N, C-alpha and C positions, 0 to 999 in steps of 0.2 A: 283475507284472499287465501283460497287453497291453492296449495303446490302440487303440481303432479310429481309422482315419484318417478325417479329415472329406472329405466328398465335393465334389470341386471343382466350384464353379459353371460354368454354361455362359456363355460370352461370344460375343455375336453382333456381328459388325462388319458394319455395314450402310453400305456405300459409296456407295449412291444417296443416303442422307440424311447421310452423313458422322458418324454416331452408332454408339456401341457400347452393348450391352444386356448386363446381367448377369442372368441367369435362375437362380433358386433359390427354395426354400420354407422358410418359417418357420412356427411355430405359428399366427401371426396369417393368413397368407395361406392356410392349411388350414383354419383355421375360417371365412375369408371364402368359400371355395369350397364347403365343407360346408353353410353356412348358405344356400346357393344351390341345395343338392339335388346337389352333384356327388359322384359315388362312383367312387373309381379303378377298381373292377371292371367299370364300365360303359364305360370306354375301349375295351376289346377287342370289346364286343358293340355298340356305337352309334359306330363309328369316325368316320363323316362329320361327326357332331356333337361328339362327346366329344374327339376328338384335338386340333381347334383350340381348344376349351374349355380343356383341360388345358395346352396350350401357352400360352394367354392367362393363366392364372392363375400361371405360372411367372415373368412379367413383375412381378407385383403387389408383390413384396417391395422390388424396387429402382426400379420404374417404374410406380407407381401410376396415373398419367395416361395411360397407353398403352391405347388402346381395343381392343375385340374385333376391330374391323376393322383396324386397325394391325397387331395381332399376326396375325392371318389373311394379311395381305398379305406380311408378313415370312416366315411359315411357307411360303407358296406361292412366294415369291421365292427360298426356300431349296431349293426342289425337293420339298417335302413333309416328312413325318416318316419320317426314316431310321430303322433299327434301332437304330444306336448312339445317336441322339438321344432317341428313346423310352426307351431303357434308362437313359441318364443321367437324363433327367427322373423316371423312377420311382425311381432311387436319391436323387434329390434330395428326392423327395416323402416316401421312408421315413425320411430323416435325422431329422427332426423327432420322430418317433415313437419311434426308438432312443434319442434323447436323453432323451425323457420317461421311458423304462422302464429306463435302464441305471444309475441311480443305485444305487451300494452303500454309500454312507455314507463314502467315503474321498476324496471330492472336496474340493479346497481351499475354503476360505471358507464352510463348511457353517454356517449359523447356526440350522439346525433340525434336529433328530435325532429318530428313532423308536426306541423301544424295543417290541419285540414278544415 
């Protein structure tokens, strides 16, 4: 059985503030974004507002106290959203969805089973 590799989080080294940030998503951060009306498909259509918002949500899992303004400042000091950064954020966003739907009953420590 092939196993999927975990998507590595993004690590940002902020030399100005002498601080490292780990960016990734889990179910709670995605719920937080969705409850505020965020839709991943809007990122392409509304780039000026949705790209910084998407970037900010990626901080939420490990750095919930980072404000939108702080995240935007970091994004702009990075030089904006590169293609590679956007692609990795997309992969990180998709990872919790894959974990939610990839259960096949063979996982370790399964305490609930389904018979269909």
